[in-house]
GULUMTI-812378 format. One record per residue (C-alpha): residue in three letters; x, y, z. Coordinates in steps of 0.2 Angstrom, whole numbers, plus 2048, in hexadecimal, padded with zeros to 3 digits. Example, Ala and Ser with C-alpha at 12.3 -4.5 7.8 and 13.67 -1.06 7.14 Angstrom:
// GULUMTI-812378
r:ALA | x:83E | y:7EA | z:827
r:SER | x:844 | y:7FB | z:824
***
This chain:
// GULUMTI-812378
r:MET | x:800 | y:800 | z:800
r:VAL | x:805 | y:812 | z:7FE
r:THR | x:80F | y:819 | z:80D
r:SER | x:813 | y:82B | z:811
r:SER | x:825 | y:830 | z:810
r:ARG | x:82E | y:833 | z:820
r:VAL | x:83C | y:83F | z:822
r:ARG | x:84C | y:836 | z:828
r:HIS | x:853 | y:83C | z:838
r:SER | x:863 | y:832 | z:83A
r:THR | x:873 | y:83A | z:836
r:LEU | x:87A | y:82D | z:82B
r:ALA | x:871 | y:82D | z:81A
r:PRO | x:86D | y:81B | z:813
r:VAL | x:878 | y:81E | z:803
r:VAL | x:887 | y:823 | z:80E
r:ALA | x:885 | y:814 | z:819
r:ALA | x:884 | y:809 | z:809
r:GLN | x:893 | y:811 | z:802
r:TRP | x:89D | y:80F | z:812
r:ALA | x:898 | y:7FC | z:812
r:LEU | x:89E | y:7FA | z:801
r:TRP | x:8AF | y:804 | z:804
r:THR | x:8B2 | y:7FA | z:814
r:PHE | x:8AF | y:7E9 | z:80A
r:ALA | x:8BB | y:7EF | z:7FC
r:VAL | x:8C9 | y:7F5 | z:808
r:VAL | x:8C8 | y:7E6 | z:813
r:ASN | x:8C9 | y:7DA | z:804
r:VAL | x:8D7 | y:7E4 | z:7FB
r:VAL | x:8E1 | y:7E3 | z:80B
r:ILE | x:8DF | y:7D0 | z:80D
r:VAL | x:8E4 | y:7CD | z:7FB
r:GLU | x:8F3 | y:7D8 | z:7FD
r:VAL | x:8F8 | y:7CE | z:80C
r:LEU | x:8F5 | y:7BE | z:803
r:PHE | x:900 | y:7C4 | z:7F5
r:SER | x:90E | y:7CA | z:800
r:THR | x:90E | y:7BA | z:80B
r:GLY | x:90B | y:7AD | z:7FD
r:VAL | x:916 | y:7A3 | z:7F2
r:ALA | x:921 | y:7AE | z:7E7
r:GLY | x:921 | y:7AD | z:7D4
r:LYS | x:92E | y:7A4 | z:7CA
r:ASN | x:936 | y:7B4 | z:7C5
r:GLY | x:932 | y:7C6 | z:7C8
r:THR | x:927 | y:7C8 | z:7B9
r:LEU | x:91C | y:7BA | z:7BE
r:GLY | x:91B | y:7C1 | z:7D0
r:VAL | x:914 | y:7D1 | z:7C9
r:ALA | x:908 | y:7C7 | z:7BE
r:LYS | x:902 | y:7BE | z:7CD
r:PHE | x:8FF | y:7CF | z:7D6
r:PHE | x:8F4 | y:7D5 | z:7C7
r:GLY | x:8EB | y:7C4 | z:7C7
r:LEU | x:8E6 | y:7C6 | z:7D9
r:GLN | x:8DF | y:7D7 | z:7D6
r:ALA | x:8D5 | y:7D1 | z:7C7
r:ALA | x:8CD | y:7C3 | z:7D1
r:LEU | x:8C8 | y:7D0 | z:7DE
r:LEU | x:8C1 | y:7DC | z:7D1
r:MET | x:8B7 | y:7CD | z:7CA
r:VAL | x:8AF | y:7CB | z:7DB
r:PHE | x:8AB | y:7DD | z:7DC
r:GLN | x:8A3 | y:7DC | z:7CA
r:LEU | x:898 | y:7CE | z:7D0
r:LEU | x:892 | y:7D7 | z:7DF
r:LEU | x:88E | y:7E7 | z:7D6
r:VAL | x:882 | y:7DE | z:7CA
r:ALA | x:87B | y:7D2 | z:7D7
r:ARG | x:86D | y:7DF | z:7DA
r:ILE | x:86F | y:7DD | z:7ED
r:PRO | x:85F | y:7E6 | z:7F3
r:TRP | x:867 | y:7EE | z:802
r:LEU | x:874 | y:7F7 | z:7F7
r:ASP | x:868 | y:7FA | z:7E8
r:ARG | x:85B | y:803 | z:7F3
r:ARG | x:869 | y:80E | z:7FA
r:ILE | x:875 | y:811 | z:7EC
r:GLY | x:86A | y:80E | z:7DD
r:MET | x:86D | y:803 | z:7CE
r:ASP | x:873 | y:811 | z:7C3
r:ARG | x:881 | y:815 | z:7CE
r:LEU | x:885 | y:803 | z:7D1
r:THR | x:885 | y:800 | z:7BE
r:LEU | x:891 | y:80F | z:7BC
r:TRP | x:89D | y:808 | z:7C8
r:HIS | x:89B | y:7F7 | z:7C0
r:ARG | x:8A0 | y:7FF | z:7AF
r:TRP | x:8B0 | y:807 | z:7B6
r:ILE | x:8B5 | y:7F8 | z:7C0
r:GLY | x:8B3 | y:7EE | z:7B0
r:PHE | x:8BF | y:7F8 | z:7A6
r:THR | x:8CB | y:7F8 | z:7B4
r:LEU | x:8C9 | y:7E5 | z:7B4
r:LEU | x:8CD | y:7E4 | z:7A2
r:TRP | x:8DE | y:7ED | z:7A3
r:THR | x:8E2 | y:7E3 | z:7B3
r:ILE | x:8DF | y:7D3 | z:7AA
r:LEU | x:8E9 | y:7D8 | z:79A
r:THR | x:8F7 | y:7DD | z:7A5
r:HIS | x:8F6 | y:7CD | z:7AF
r:ALA | x:8F6 | y:7C2 | z:79F
r:THR | x:904 | y:7CC | z:796
r:LEU | x:90F | y:7CA | z:7A5
r:VAL | x:90B | y:7B7 | z:7A7
r:VAL | x:911 | y:7B5 | z:795
r:LEU | x:920 | y:7C0 | z:797
r:GLY | x:925 | y:7B8 | z:7A7
r:TYR | x:924 | y:7A6 | z:7A0
r:ALA | x:92D | y:7AC | z:790
r:ARG | x:93B | y:7B2 | z:79B
r:LEU | x:93B | y:7A3 | z:7A5
r:ASP | x:93D | y:797 | z:796
r:ASP | x:947 | y:7A3 | z:78C
r:ALA | x:93A | y:7A2 | z:77E
r:PRO | x:930 | y:7AE | z:773
r:MET | x:920 | y:7B5 | z:77A
r:LEU | x:915 | y:7AF | z:76C
r:LYS | x:91C | y:79D | z:76E
r:THR | x:919 | y:79E | z:781
r:PHE | x:908 | y:7A4 | z:77E
r:PHE | x:903 | y:795 | z:773
r:VAL | x:90C | y:789 | z:780
r:LEU | x:902 | y:791 | z:78E
r:SER | x:8F1 | y:78F | z:784
r:GLY | x:8F4 | y:77C | z:785
r:VAL | x:8F3 | y:77D | z:798
r:PRO | x:8E1 | y:77B | z:79F
r:ALA | x:8E3 | y:789 | z:7AC
r:SER | x:8EB | y:795 | z:7A0
r:LEU | x:8DF | y:791 | z:792
r:LEU | x:8D0 | y:795 | z:79E
r:GLY | x:8D8 | y:7A5 | z:7A3
r:MET | x:8DA | y:7AA | z:791
r:LEU | x:8C8 | y:7A6 | z:78D
r:ALA | x:8C2 | y:7B1 | z:79B
r:ALA | x:8CE | y:7BF | z:796
r:ALA | x:8C7 | y:7BE | z:784
r:VAL | x:8B5 | y:7BF | z:789
r:ILE | x:8B9 | y:7CE | z:794
r:ILE | x:8C2 | y:7D7 | z:786
r:VAL | x:8B3 | y:7D4 | z:77B
r:ILE | x:8A6 | y:7DA | z:788
r:ALA | x:8B1 | y:7EA | z:78B
r:VAL | x:8B3 | y:7EE | z:779
r:VAL | x:8A0 | y:7ED | z:776
r:SER | x:89D | y:7F7 | z:786
r:THR | x:8A7 | y:806 | z:77F
r:ARG | x:89B | y:815 | z:77B
r:PRO | x:89D | y:815 | z:768
r:LEU | x:899 | y:802 | z:766
r:ARG | x:88C | y:802 | z:774
r:ARG | x:882 | y:80F | z:76C
r:ARG | x:881 | y:805 | z:75C
r:LEU | x:87A | y:7F5 | z:764
r:ARG | x:869 | y:7F1 | z:76A
r:TYR | x:867 | y:7F0 | z:77C
r:GLU | x:862 | y:7DD | z:77B
r:THR | x:872 | y:7D9 | z:770
r:TRP | x:87D | y:7E2 | z:77C
r:HIS | x:875 | y:7DA | z:78B
r:GLY | x:876 | y:7C9 | z:784
r:LEU | x:889 | y:7CB | z:780
r:HIS | x:88B | y:7D2 | z:792
r:LEU | x:884 | y:7C2 | z:799
r:LEU | x:894 | y:7B9 | z:792
r:LEU | x:89D | y:7C2 | z:7A1
r:TYR | x:896 | y:7B4 | z:7AC
r:ILE | x:89F | y:7A7 | z:7A1
r:ALA | x:8AF | y:7B1 | z:7A3
r:LEU | x:8AD | y:7B2 | z:7B5
r:GLY | x:8AA | y:79F | z:7B7
r:ALA | x:8BA | y:79C | z:7AC
r:ALA | x:8C4 | y:7A8 | z:7B6
r:PHE | x:8BE | y:79F | z:7C6
r:VAL | x:8C4 | y:78E | z:7C0
r:HIS | x:8D4 | y:796 | z:7BA
r:GLN | x:8D7 | y:79B | z:7CC
r:LEU | x:8D3 | y:78A | z:7D3
r:LEU | x:8E0 | y:782 | z:7C7
r:GLU | x:8ED | y:78F | z:7CC
r:THR | x:8F0 | y:787 | z:7DD
r:THR | x:8FB | y:796 | z:7E4
r:THR | x:8EB | y:7A1 | z:7E3
r:PHE | x:8DF | y:796 | z:7EE
r:THR | x:8EB | y:78B | z:7F8
r:SER | x:8FA | y:795 | z:7FD
r:SER | x:8F3 | y:794 | z:80F
r:ALA | x:8E4 | y:78D | z:818
r:PHE | x:8DE | y:79F | z:81A
r:ALA | x:8E0 | y:7A3 | z:808
r:THR | x:8D6 | y:794 | z:803
r:VAL | x:8C7 | y:798 | z:80F
r:TYR | x:8C8 | y:7AA | z:80A
r:TRP | x:8C7 | y:7A8 | z:7F7
r:TRP | x:8B9 | y:79B | z:7F8
r:ALA | x:8AF | y:7A5 | z:804
r:LEU | x:8B1 | y:7B5 | z:7F9
r:TRP | x:8AD | y:7AD | z:7E9
r:LEU | x:89E | y:7A3 | z:7F1
r:PHE | x:897 | y:7B3 | z:7F8
r:ALA | x:899 | y:7BC | z:7E7
r:PHE | x:891 | y:7AE | z:7DD
r:GLY | x:884 | y:7AB | z:7EA
r:ALA | x:87F | y:7BD | z:7EB
r:LEU | x:87D | y:7BD | z:7D8
r:LEU | x:873 | y:7AD | z:7D7
r:ILE | x:867 | y:7B3 | z:7E5
r:GLY | x:865 | y:7C4 | z:7DE
r:ARG | x:864 | y:7C1 | z:7CB
r:ILE | x:85C | y:7B0 | z:7CB
r:ILE | x:854 | y:7A9 | z:7DB
r:VAL | x:84B | y:7B8 | z:7E1
r:PRO | x:843 | y:7BD | z:7D1
r:VAL | x:83E | y:7AB | z:7CD
r:ARG | x:837 | y:7A9 | z:7DE
r:ARG | x:82E | y:7BA | z:7DF
r:ASN | x:826 | y:7B7 | z:7CE
r:ALA | x:820 | y:7A5 | z:7D3
r:TYR | x:819 | y:7AC | z:7E3
r:HIS | x:810 | y:7BC | z:7DC
r:ARG | x:80B | y:7B5 | z:7CB
r:PHE | x:80B | y:7C6 | z:7C3
r:HIS | x:7FF | y:7C9 | z:7B4
r:VAL | x:7F8 | y:7D8 | z:7AA
r:ALA | x:7E9 | y:7DF | z:7B2
r:ALA | x:7E6 | y:7EE | z:7A6
r:VAL | x:7EE | y:7F7 | z:797
r:VAL | x:7E9 | y:809 | z:797
r:PRO | x:7EF | y:815 | z:788
r:GLU | x:7F4 | y:826 | z:790
r:SER | x:7F7 | y:82F | z:780
r:HIS | x:7FB | y:82B | z:76D
r:ASP | x:80D | y:825 | z:772
r:VAL | x:80C | y:821 | z:785
r:VAL | x:803 | y:811 | z:78D
r:SER | x:801 | y:80C | z:79F
r:VAL | x:801 | y:7F9 | z:7A4
r:HIS | x:7F9 | y:7F4 | z:7B4
r:VAL | x:800 | y:7E4 | z:7BB
r:THR | x:7F9 | y:7DA | z:7CA
r:GLY | x:7FC | y:7CA | z:7D3
r:ARG | x:7FB | y:7C1 | z:7E4
r:HIS | x:800 | y:7C9 | z:7F4
r:LEU | x:808 | y:7D9 | z:7EC
r:ASP | x:807 | y:7E1 | z:7FD
r:GLN | x:816 | y:7D6 | z:802
r:LEU | x:820 | y:7DC | z:7F3
r:PRO | x:82E | y:7E8 | z:7F9
r:ALA | x:82B | y:7F5 | z:7EC
r:ARG | x:82B | y:808 | z:7EF
r:ALA | x:826 | y:817 | z:7E5
r:GLY | x:835 | y:81D | z:7DB
r:GLN | x:83B | y:80B | z:7D7
r:PHE | x:83B | y:802 | z:7C7
r:PHE | x:839 | y:7F0 | z:7C1
r:VAL | x:841 | y:7E7 | z:7B2
r:TRP | x:831 | y:7E1 | z:7A9
r:ARG | x:82E | y:7D2 | z:79E
r:PHE | x:81E | y:7CC | z:796
r:PRO | x:820 | y:7BA | z:790
r:GLY | x:817 | y:7B5 | z:781
r:HIS | x:816 | y:7C7 | z:77B
r:ASN | x:829 | y:7CA | z:778
r:HIS | x:838 | y:7BE | z:778
r:TRP | x:83E | y:7BA | z:789
r:TRP | x:84E | y:7C4 | z:787
r:LEU | x:844 | y:7D4 | z:783
r:ALA | x:843 | y:7DD | z:794
r:ASN | x:841 | y:7EF | z:798
r:PRO | x:844 | y:7F9 | z:7A8
r:PHE | x:835 | y:804 | z:7AC
r:SER | x:832 | y:80E | z:7BC
r:LEU | x:822 | y:80C | z:7C5
r:SER | x:816 | y:81A | z:7C0
r:ALA | x:80B | y:819 | z:7CF
r:ALA | x:810 | y:815 | z:7E1
r:PRO | x:80D | y:802 | z:7E5
r:ASP | x:7FD | y:800 | z:7EE
r:GLY | x:7FE | y:7ED | z:7F2
r:HIS | x:7F2 | y:7E9 | z:7E4
r:THR | x:7F9 | y:7EF | z:7D4
r:LEU | x:809 | y:7F5 | z:7CC
r:ARG | x:809 | y:801 | z:7BE
r:LEU | x:816 | y:805 | z:7B0
r:SER | x:814 | y:813 | z:7A3
r:ALA | x:81F | y:813 | z:794
r:LYS | x:821 | y:81D | z:784
r:ALA | x:822 | y:814 | z:773
r:VAL | x:834 | y:816 | z:76F
r:GLY | x:839 | y:804 | z:76B
r:ALA | x:831 | y:7F4 | z:765
r:THR | x:82F | y:7ED | z:777
r:SER | x:827 | y:7FD | z:77E
r:ALA | x:81C | y:801 | z:76F
r:GLY | x:815 | y:7EF | z:770
r:LEU | x:80E | y:7F1 | z:781
r:ARG | x:7FE | y:7F8 | z:77A
r:GLN | x:7FB | y:7E6 | z:774
r:LEU | x:7FD | y:7DD | z:784
r:PRO | x:7EE | y:7D2 | z:787
r:VAL | x:7E6 | y:7D4 | z:798
r:GLY | x:7EA | y:7C5 | z:7A3
r:SER | x:7FA | y:7C1 | z:79B
r:ARG | x:809 | y:7BD | z:7A6
r:ALA | x:816 | y:7C9 | z:7AB
r:PHE | x:828 | y:7C5 | z:7B2
r:LEU | x:82F | y:7D3 | z:7BD
r:GLU | x:841 | y:7D5 | z:7C4
r:GLY | x:842 | y:7E2 | z:7D2
r:PRO | x:83E | y:7ED | z:7D9
r:TYR | x:84E | y:7F7 | z:7D6
r:GLY | x:853 | y:809 | z:7D9
r:ALA | x:858 | y:815 | z:7E7
r:LEU | x:84C | y:824 | z:7E2
r:THR | x:841 | y:821 | z:7F1
r:SER | x:83B | y:82A | z:800
r:LEU | x:848 | y:820 | z:80A
r:HIS | x:854 | y:82E | z:807
r:ARG | x:849 | y:83C | z:80D
r:SER | x:851 | y:848 | z:819
r:ARG | x:848 | y:859 | z:817
r:PRO | x:836 | y:85D | z:81A
r:GLY | x:835 | y:866 | z:809
r:VAL | x:837 | y:85D | z:7F8
r:LEU | x:83B | y:862 | z:7E6
r:LEU | x:837 | y:855 | z:7D9
r:ILE | x:83F | y:858 | z:7C8
r:ALA | x:83A | y:84D | z:7B9
r:GLY | x:83D | y:84D | z:7A6
r:GLY | x:834 | y:843 | z:799
r:MET | x:830 | y:831 | z:79F
r:GLY | x:83A | y:835 | z:7AF
r:ILE | x:829 | y:83B | z:7B5
r:THR | x:823 | y:82A | z:7B9
r:PRO | x:82D | y:827 | z:7C9
r:ILE | x:82B | y:839 | z:7CE
r:ARG | x:818 | y:837 | z:7CC
r:ALA | x:819 | y:827 | z:7D7
r:LEU | x:823 | y:831 | z:7E4
r:LEU | x:817 | y:83F | z:7E3
r:GLU | x:809 | y:833 | z:7E7
r:GLU | x:812 | y:82D | z:7F7
r:GLU | x:815 | y:83E | z:7FD
r:PRO | x:809 | y:845 | z:80B
r:ALA | x:802 | y:856 | z:80A
r:GLY | x:810 | y:863 | z:80C
r:ASP | x:81E | y:86D | z:804
r:ILE | x:81F | y:865 | z:7F3
r:VAL | x:826 | y:86D | z:7E3
r:VAL | x:826 | y:864 | z:7D2
r:LEU | x:830 | y:86A | z:7C3
r:TYR | x:82A | y:860 | z:7B3
r:ARG | x:835 | y:863 | z:7A3
r:VAL | x:82B | y:860 | z:793
r:ARG | x:82D | y:866 | z:781
r:THR | x:81B | y:86C | z:781
r:GLU | x:80C | y:86B | z:78D
r:ASN | x:804 | y:85D | z:782
r:ASN | x:814 | y:853 | z:785
r:ALA | x:811 | y:852 | z:798
r:ILE | x:810 | y:840 | z:79B
r:LEU | x:803 | y:83C | z:7A9
r:GLY | x:802 | y:84F | z:7AB
r:ASP | x:7F0 | y:84F | z:7B1
r:GLU | x:7F4 | y:842 | z:7BE
r:VAL | x:803 | y:84C | z:7C4
r:ARG | x:7F9 | y:85C | z:7C5
r:GLU | x:7EB | y:853 | z:7CF
r:LEU | x:7F8 | y:84C | z:7DB
r:VAL | x:801 | y:85C | z:7DE
r:ASP | x:7F1 | y:866 | z:7E0
r:ALA | x:7EB | y:859 | z:7ED
r:ARG | x:7FA | y:85B | z:7F7
r:GLY | x:7FB | y:86E | z:7F6
r:GLY | x:80B | y:86E | z:7EC
r:ARG | x:811 | y:878 | z:7DD
r:LEU | x:813 | y:871 | z:7CB
r:HIS | x:81E | y:87A | z:7BE
r:LEU | x:81D | y:874 | z:7AC
r:LEU | x:82D | y:879 | z:7A4
r:THR | x:82A | y:879 | z:792
r:GLY | x:834 | y:87E | z:782
r:GLN | x:843 | y:878 | z:779
r:THR | x:855 | y:87A | z:780
r:ARG | x:85C | y:87F | z:76F
r:GLU | x:850 | y:88E | z:76F
r:GLY | x:858 | y:894 | z:77F
r:ALA | x:84D | y:88C | z:78C
r:LEU | x:858 | y:887 | z:79A
r:PRO | x:84D | y:884 | z:7A9
r:PHE | x:85A | y:87A | z:7B3
r:GLU | x:867 | y:888 | z:7B4
r:PRO | x:86B | y:88C | z:7C6
r:ASP | x:863 | y:89E | z:7C5
r:ASN | x:853 | y:897 | z:7BE
r:LEU | x:852 | y:889 | z:7CB
r:ARG | x:855 | y:895 | z:7D9
r:ALA | x:847 | y:8A1 | z:7D2
r:LEU | x:83B | y:892 | z:7D1
r:VAL | x:83F | y:88B | z:7E2
r:PRO | x:848 | y:898 | z:7ED
r:ASP | x:84A | y:88C | z:7FB
r:ILE | x:851 | y:87E | z:7F0
r:THR | x:860 | y:87B | z:7FC
r:GLU | x:854 | y:877 | z:80A
r:ARG | x:84B | y:869 | z:801
r:ASP | x:84E | y:857 | z:7FC
r:VAL | x:850 | y:857 | z:7E9
r:TYR | x:84B | y:848 | z:7DE
r:VAL | x:850 | y:848 | z:7CC
r:CYS | x:84B | y:83C | z:7BE
r:GLY | x:84C | y:83E | z:7AB
r:PRO | x:857 | y:83C | z:79C
r:PRO | x:86A | y:83B | z:7A0
r:ALA | x:86E | y:84C | z:799
r:MET | x:860 | y:855 | z:7A2
r:THR | x:865 | y:84C | z:7B3
r:SER | x:877 | y:851 | z:7B1
r:ALA | x:872 | y:863 | z:7AE
r:VAL | x:867 | y:863 | z:7BD
r:LEU | x:874 | y:85B | z:7C8
r:GLY | x:881 | y:868 | z:7C2
r:SER | x:875 | y:876 | z:7C7
r:LEU | x:872 | y:86F | z:7D8
r:ARG | x:884 | y:86E | z:7DB
r:GLN | x:886 | y:880 | z:7D6
r:LEU | x:878 | y:885 | z:7E2
r:LYS | x:881 | y:87B | z:7F0
r:VAL | x:872 | y:86F | z:7F3
r:PRO | x:879 | y:863 | z:800
r:VAL | x:87E | y:852 | z:7F7
r:ARG | x:874 | y:848 | z:804
r:GLN | x:864 | y:851 | z:7FE
r:VAL | x:866 | y:84D | z:7EC
r:HIS | x:85F | y:83D | z:7E6
r:ALA | x:860 | y:839 | z:7D3
r:GLU | x:85E | y:82B | z:7C7
r:LYS | x:863 | y:82C | z:7B5
r:PHE | x:855 | y:826 | z:7AA
r:SER | x:860 | y:819 | z:7A2
r:LEU | x:868 | y:808 | z:7A5
r:ALA | x:87B | y:807 | z:79F
***
């Protein structure tokens, strides 16, 4: 059911607590790995010793990668999937260079040890099972890194890129077996054996639970299905999904699900859509604009058809409220989580800034206006095109619209360019970071 938002009074913000937990976990494990390296068996020569160092760092980075995409609810609700995904991206490129350095040094080290050319040494090592698995893992990671670069990523359909990205799990499995066969990594001491097994089991377990067990179990329990399909305009449609015991689903206004509709689209076609209404324990609603084959086809969903949901995800919720007043800023389809948050707000000091090209483009505009009026708030429709000189999110314009902006919690959701512009202006206005809650309307 819809719950009223409550202002948090604790001194430590949820996002700060989660970040501290992550940093503590990272630092502790880095220290352990460095101690294991310094006290373990030395390499057969200096080059192989350095190669071992980079190999251990690569193993630790792989564990971090798994945990960042495991969709651990405690982290996701406090940090947000968009930020976790960004960290996953940067760690991924760091992992790529670490693996390339490790592999190059291994070949160079054995070439020096055997006084043989590097190319010949490479082919000799490829005949060793442990080395071959490491090479296969490295090759897959290189392919994924290449297709994840911005020029190529923009040319690929999301489904194609996502399918290629799933190969990462094969690479991680090969890398894990590679470490098992490299006895100095896992068996240099009893502590090392226990540590590496515990770390990898924790990472794989978190991934298995978060990405497979929880979604399958949740869908089997709730039995989601389409209750209604409502056209909102010529290019926007709302889909109402119901199921059993939805009051037990831990969803909040501002969050999103990854939605699949088996029988309507291929299984691998899934889209992240925010809830466009606060969950009430009976139905969940998504509202989507027809910008692709999957979202455009939602109008043809048969009532009663099955739905498969992953989630809820996202940190754009009232969990992070710290001030009595709130400013909600939306652009385009970013209005959907903002509209849901607005429904959860009690009457009070509420301001909504809704950026649209024209008033006719205001998706769910009537609903937003009714909710704002019912709560005694203020709604500003910011229309016009930026190239015509309309810059509503410049610091001076924001201050003119909301003079007490530094005293409010600010929620922002919209296209990446708009969100970046708003966040830049909020920094210039010196709105405290702990009061700014943003989620870019995209998945990397």
